[in-house]
N, C-alpha and C positions, 0 to 999 in steps of 0.2 A: 503493500500500499504506500502510495506516494502522495498524500494529501499536502499541499502547500497553501499558505494564507493567501486567499484571494478576495477581491471585492466582487460580490455578485447581488443581482437584484432578484428577490423572491416574491411572488405573489402569495399572500396568506389565504387560508380558507376564507377568510371573510371578504377577499378582494382587494386588500391593502397591498400596496407594493412597498417592500423593505429593502434597502441596500444595507448588506452587513459583509464585514471582512471576517472570514473564518476559514478554518481548514477545508480545502475542496480539491477535486480533481476533474478535469474536463474530458469528456467522451462525446465530442460534438455529435448531435445537437444536445447532448444532455450534459449535466454536472452532478457529481456526487459529493455531498458535503454533510456537515454535521448538522444535527436537529436545530431549528430556528429557536425553539424554547430554550433548549441548553445554551445556545449562543447568548440569549437575551439574559439569562441567569448568570452566565458568567460575567458579562458586561456589568450586571448590578452587584456583582460580588457575592451572590447567593450560591455559586458553584465555583469549584476550583478546576475540575477536570470534566471532560466530556465522557458520556457513556460510549458503549459500542454502537449506538443507533447512528445510522446514516439514512440521509434522504436523497431521493433522485428527483431532479428538477429539469424541465424542459428550458433550455437556455433561451430560446427565441420568445416564448411567451412568459416566462418566469414561473409557470404553473408547476406545483409540485405533484409528481406522479405517485409517490407512495414513501412510507417510511420503513426501513428495514432494521432487523435486530442486529445486523452486522454488515460490514463492507462487503464480504463475500457476496452474500445474497443480491445486494445492490448492484454489484458489478455483473453478476450472471444475468440479472434482468436487462440491464443496460446492453450488454453484447449481444442479447437476443433480438433487441428492438432498434438499436440505434441506426441502422442501415436502411430503415423502411423509409421512402421517399416522403410519405405523409408528415414525417417529423420535421421537415424542411419548411413547412408552413410557419409564418411568423405570427399568426394570430389564432385565438381559440376558434373563431369564427370560420377561418378558412380550414383549421384542422377538422372541425365537425362537419363541414360540407364536402370534404374531400371524399372522392369516389371509394377510397380504401378504408373510410372511417369505421364503418361497421365491422369489418373482419379484424381491422387492427384493435378496435375496442375490445372484441372478443378475446384475441390473444394477450393483450396486456391485462384484462381482467382475469384471465386464466392464471397468468404469472403472478399477478399481485395475490390472488387467493393462495397460490402454493408458497410464495416467499416473502410477502410483506407483513407488517405488523397491523397495518390499518386497512 
């Protein structure tokens, strides 16, 4: 694992964009990074270390794909989906209207059910 400190923009589940500098690794068009809640706790001094949780975020939209209990599972999922052309779409609207949306959504859903925490 080679996470380095990087500044990334993440869209929270509430739709709020947050820029954060935290350990992360790029696998275009995705990034694997530490959990946002843990980052905020560290910034507030409520936490000294990160847990093993890792999050996969789509770089172009900032949308979080899923949270994983470890880096290995996050990387496995990213490697299975990163080369799909649908993920080159720069907005949620273009992603969800892409002709491959239904098939890709099923694949991602199955992977999340097997490997993700949420």
